[in-house]
C-alpha positions in Angstrom: -15.7 106.0 -3.0 -15.2 102.9 -1.5 -12.5 100.5 -2.4 -12.6 96.8 -2.1 -11.1 95.6 1.0 -8.2 93.0 0.5 -6.8 91.1 2.9 -2.6 91.0 2.7 -1.1 87.6 3.7 1.1 88.4 6.7 4.7 87.4 6.2 5.7 83.9 7.5 7.7 84.8 10.8 9.4 82.1 12.6 8.7 81.6 16.3 11.3 83.4 18.6 13.8 80.8 20.5 12.3 81.9 23.7 9.0 81.1 22.5 9.8 77.7 21.4 11.6 77.1 24.8 8.6 78.4 26.6 6.2 76.1 24.8 8.4 73.1 25.5 8.2 74.0 29.3 4.6 74.2 29.2 4.3 70.9 27.5 6.8 69.3 30.4 9.8 69.4 28.2 13.1 71.1 28.1 15.6 70.9 25.0 18.0 69.3 26.8 15.5 66.8 28.3 14.0 66.1 24.8 17.6 65.8 23.1 18.6 63.2 25.9 15.1 61.5 25.4 15.7 60.9 21.7 19.3 59.8 22.1 21.2 63.0 21.4 23.7 65.0 23.6 21.8 67.4 25.8 22.7 70.3 23.6 21.9 68.9 20.2 18.5 70.1 19.4 19.2 73.5 20.4 20.7 73.9 17.2 17.4 73.6 15.3 16.7 76.9 16.8 19.4 78.8 14.9 20.0 76.7 11.8 17.9 74.1 9.6 17.7 70.5 10.9 14.5 68.9 9.7 14.8 65.9 12.0 15.4 67.8 15.3 12.6 70.3 13.8 10.2 67.4 13.8 11.1 66.2 17.2 10.4 69.6 18.8 7.4 70.1 16.8 5.9 66.6 17.9 6.6 67.4 21.6 4.5 70.5 21.3 1.7 68.7 19.3 2.2 70.9 16.2 3.7 70.7 12.7 7.4 71.9 12.2 6.2 74.6 9.5 4.0 76.3 12.3 7.1 77.0 14.1 9.5 77.7 11.5 7.4 78.7 8.2 10.5 80.2 6.5 12.0 76.6 6.4 9.0 75.0 4.6 7.2 75.3 1.4 3.1 75.6 0.9 2.9 71.8 1.2 4.8 71.3 4.3 8.1 70.0 2.6 11.5 71.1 3.6 12.6 73.7 1.2 16.2 73.3 2.0 18.4 71.5 -0.7 19.5 68.1 0.3 23.1 66.8 0.6 26.4 68.9 1.0 27.9 71.7 -1.2 30.3 70.3 -3.7 34.0 70.3 -2.6 36.6 71.7 -5.0 39.0 69.2 -5.9 42.4 70.1 -7.1 43.2 68.4 -10.5 46.6 67.0 -10.7 48.8 67.4 -13.9 48.5 64.0 -14.8 44.8 64.0 -14.8 44.6 67.0 -17.1 46.9 65.1 -19.6 44.5 62.4 -19.6 
């Protein structure tokens, strides 16, 4: 008995840091040179390799001639939009007794 062949979608896996660096080198860039080229400190764009930073991701992807979601599929939705919540986490504010009484 034959069963229909279904193709499973492979899970989205972000590129390894070394692969990103190697691709940049092949394109004639280094992370530090690309950072300085765009007015950042030499280590700034390195942060995008370990934590989300949409602008830096875009700069790296543009240097490679691809879209950021190709490099970091876990950071983008199906439409290519960043899947991160904008803004900062709310800060717990201490309320004084006079504010409570009001």
